N, C-alpha and C positions, 0 to 999 in steps of 0.2 A: 096260419097266416095260407094266403093261397101259393097253390104254384105257379112257379115265377115264367117270364120269357126265357130265361136263361140257363132255366131247369129239362127245358126242353131241346133248344139251341144249344148252349154252352159246353155239352160235354169235350170235343175234341179243341177247345179254346185256343189254348197255350200254343197249339202246334204251329198257327201263323200268325198270333197278337203277341207282343212283342215291343216292349220301349223304344222310339223313336230318341234316340238319341239328342235331335236338333229342335224336337219336338219340348221334349224334358225336360232344355235348356229355358226354352218360350216360358213355362211353368213355372222351374223355378224365379225366372226374374221375376214374373208377376207378384207372386207370392210374398217377396220383398221379404221385410228381416220376421217373419209369422216365424214363433216357435209349432207353437199348438194347431194344430191342424187336421182337420177331419175330413177324409177322402170320400163322398159319397157315392153309393156305384160304384163302389173300388173295386168289384170284378176279382180276377186274380191276382193284383196289384200293380198293372203298369200303372206308370209314369206317379210313384208313390214318392216325394220327395225324401232324399236322404239328411240325416243330419239336422230333422227337426222330430219332434214326439208325434207322430201319426195316430191317428186309431180310425181303420175303413169303417165302413157300412155296408154293407151288401146282401141282401136279400135271399138269393140262390147259396142253396146247399151247394150244388154242380162248380159254383165257381171260385164258392170260400174253398173243397177241395181242392181247389187245384192251385191255391194262391205256396208259393214257395215258403219251405220251411227259414224262418228268420224274418218273415215279413210282418207288417205291422198290425199287432194286433186288432181282430173284427168283428164284430159286433152285429149278427143279424136282425136288420129292421130294413122298413121302407124309408127315403127321402122325402115321403110328405108328412113322416110322425116321425123326428131324430130324440130317442130315446137320452136328448144330454137338457141339462138349464142353459139357460139363456146366458151367450156370450162365454162359454164353458172354453172356444179357441179363439185363437186368431184369425186363423182363417178357414175357410169352406172351398174345398176343391170337387170340381164336377165335372168330368171330364167322358165325351161321347156316351152321354147317358139319361141327359134331362129330355130324347125322342121315347125313353123306355117308358118313362115314368107318364103312371095313371092318372096322375093330378100334376101336369108340372109348375102349372104357377105356386101351389101349396107347397111343391117339394122347393123351390127358388125360395118362397119368403121363411122355409122351415132354414136353410142356407142366413138366411140373413138373420135371425133371429138366435144362432148357435154361434154364431160365428161378426164378427165386424168386418173381414175381407171376405169376396165371394169369388173363385177367379172359375169361369163355368168352359170349356172348349164343347164347342157346337160347331155348326153349320148355317149357312145363310139361305131365305127360301129359295132361290134357285138354285143350290149347288145343285139338286137333284135334275130337274129339267134341261140343264146345261151340261154338265157332266156327259159322256160320251157313250158310256155304259149303259146311262141309264135310259137318254135320249134317243138308242139306234138299237139297243139289244133288252135292257131287264127293263122295259116300261114301268113295270104292274110293283114294281119297287115304289115309285113315287109315292101313290094315294096310303102304302103303308102308315104313315106317321101324317096325317094329315093337317092336323089340328093345331099344327104352328106355336106350340108352348114351348118350344123350344129357339125359335130363332133370335138376334139381337133385339128386332121388335117386340116381340111378346118378353126378353129378358129384362130391358129395358121398363117395362110395365110394372115389374115383380121387383125389380132391385133401384138399387140408388147406384145405376150403371156411368160409371166414373171414364171407360174408354175401350175401346172396339180394338181388336190389333186382325190384318190378317195372315195366316196362318199358310205359308204357300207349302205345299209337297214337295222333298225333294225328289230328284229322279229314283236315288237308290233306298229309298224308303224302306226302313224293317218291319213297319208293324202294318200286319196285310189288314187295314182298315179298309172301308167302302174303294176310295182312290187311291191308295195305296199303287196298285199298277197301271197308273193312267198311262204309260209312256211303256206299259208291259203289258199286255194285252194276253196272251200267251196262259201268263201265271192266271185269270180269270174261267179257263178252263177246269183249273186244278179244284177236284171236288172237295181238297183241305181247304181251300184257301175260300171257298166260296161255303164252305160250313163255318168260317169263323167272322164272314162279316152279317151281320144278322138279316138286312133288308135282303140278302141272297136266300138265305137261309130259311125266310120266314115263305118264301113261294112257294106257291105246290108245286108235289114235283115234277111232276106233268109238264108244268108251264117253264120250269126252269130247265131241264131237259132240252125242251125245244128253242128256247132263246139260247142257251148255251150251247145248242147243234147249229144255231145262224151264226155266230160271233164264231167257228171253229170252222164254218164254212168259206166267211170275209176272210180271215186270216189267210187259210190255203188258196182262196182267190185271188188275193193281194187286193182285193177292195177296202179293208182295214188299212191299207199303207196308203192306199189310193188318195183315201179321204183325211186320214189323219195320222199320217207318217213321220209329218215333221214332230209332233211331240217326243219321238224319239231322241231329236238332238237339239230338246233341251236339259238345263241343271233342273227344272223347279216348275211349280205350276200351281195356279192359282185357283184354286177347286171351291171354293167357299168358304172353308172350314176357318173359325173364326176364336180369337183366345178373349173373354168379357170379364170385364174387371169393372168390382164395383164393391161401393160401400167403402171406408176408411183404408 
């Protein structure tokens, strides 16, 4: 196997990335009555459902090594070539992972091959462009995943998509993904937070430092609050995350 992205950037992943209970509840509902679930691109195990028979699939030894004791059994493999017979599972789960796959369409078709239902948590094409962190500061993040094979439109071409649910991010979200701190901008100055966000972690270090310095300056001067301060008063925000349910 070739070196995976998270072998390079995922060494401290569990410091800031953890299960957000309200998102977990949405995923559990989307899985319905599925008993056998394969979690593809499972990482360290966030959002793996409890009370079901779960098998995790993850290519990165670095991420596998951070899985908690007692987590679901894990198979080292890639989404594009799942090592299971057709119809092995009731549902396949893929959380914030399809944009990292080398061939998202092939990976999605593998989900459909091994499970009759597919539940994918991803984001809309315009999410990067409209989120203030990217639009105003870390612009170089947007082109990093520019094949768009993970959007609802692309997923709908690969799977028998039944519904798309918007997943707003709560103001006190505990999972440090890209838009977690939409109302807490100071968090994005923290190197540990940046290390847990693949888009920021993958930037050239000198570019990332310059962009961080701009955000810090705008926070100190009050420029960020002048433009975006109203966000601090909201209880949740739609930043383009979607839960896509396909198959039976």
